[in-house]
C-alpha positions in Angstrom: 67.9 11.0 -88.9 67.1 14.0 -86.8 63.4 12.9 -86.6 64.5 9.5 -85.3 66.7 11.0 -82.6 63.8 13.4 -81.6 61.4 10.4 -81.5 63.8 8.4 -79.3 64.4 11.4 -77.0 60.7 12.0 -76.6 60.0 8.3 -75.9 62.8 8.2 -73.3 61.5 11.3 -71.6 57.9 9.9 -71.6 59.3 6.7 -70.1 61.1 8.6 -67.4 58.0 10.6 -66.5 55.9 7.5 -66.4 58.4 5.8 -64.1 58.6 8.7 -61.7 54.8 8.9 -61.6 54.5 5.2 -60.9 57.2 5.4 -58.2 55.5 8.3 -56.4 52.1 6.5 -56.5 53.6 3.6 -54.6 55.2 5.8 -52.0 52.7 5.5 -49.1 52.9 7.5 -45.9 53.2 5.3 -42.8 50.9 5.7 -39.8 52.3 7.2 -36.7 53.3 5.0 -33.8 50.4 6.4 -31.8 47.8 5.5 -34.5 49.2 2.0 -34.9 49.0 1.5 -31.1 45.4 2.6 -31.1 44.5 0.2 -33.9 46.2 -2.6 -32.1 44.3 -1.7 -28.8 41.0 -1.7 -30.6 41.7 -5.0 -32.3 42.7 -6.5 -29.0 39.3 -5.5 -27.5 37.4 -7.0 -30.4 39.1 -10.4 -29.9 38.3 -10.7 -26.2 34.6 -10.3 -26.9 34.2 -7.6 -24.2 30.9 -7.9 -22.3 29.1 -9.2 -25.3 29.8 -12.8 -24.3 28.3 -12.3 -20.9 24.8 -13.7 -20.5 24.0 -11.1 -17.9 24.5 -8.3 -20.4 21.5 -9.3 -22.5 18.0 -8.9 -21.2 16.0 -11.9 -22.6 12.5 -11.3 -23.8 13.3 -7.7 -24.6 14.0 -5.8 -27.9 16.0 -2.7 -28.7 13.9 0.5 -28.7 14.2 4.2 -27.9 12.4 6.8 -25.9 12.4 10.6 -26.0 14.1 12.4 -23.1 13.7 16.2 -22.6 16.8 18.1 -21.7 15.7 21.4 -20.1 19.2 23.0 -20.2 19.1 22.9 -24.1 15.3 23.1 -24.5 15.3 20.0 -26.7 14.5 16.3 -26.9 16.9 13.4 -27.6 16.4 9.7 -28.3 17.7 7.4 -25.6 18.3 3.7 -26.3 16.4 1.3 -24.1 15.1 -2.3 -23.9 11.3 -2.8 -24.5 9.7 -5.9 -23.1 8.2 -8.2 -25.7 7.9 -11.6 -23.9 9.5 -13.2 -27.0 11.9 -15.9 -25.7 14.0 -15.6 -28.9 14.7 -11.9 -28.5 17.3 -10.1 -26.3 18.5 -6.6 -25.8 21.8 -5.2 -24.5 20.8 -1.6 -23.8 21.4 -0.4 -20.2 18.0 1.0 -19.5 14.5 -0.5 -19.7 12.0 1.6 -21.5 9.8 3.6 -19.3 
């Protein structure tokens, strides 16, 4: 009889521990109001299309490329995005600069 009571007590304690663990796993921390506002602002910009829908943004006949630019203050080179002319009527590039 004592063994059965001990088994039932152990099973009940195990069930309580499992329940508390499952409850804590579901308890998620909410994002702050500022973070939610930032996510909404970013999503709003994606839906409008920004400048990507503007034909003037793309340079037709160009492809994306890079060129090295020396920065004397830091004594180093960096890669700058640019558009390289290819004369292909099916290609376009949206970088601001044309490759030198």
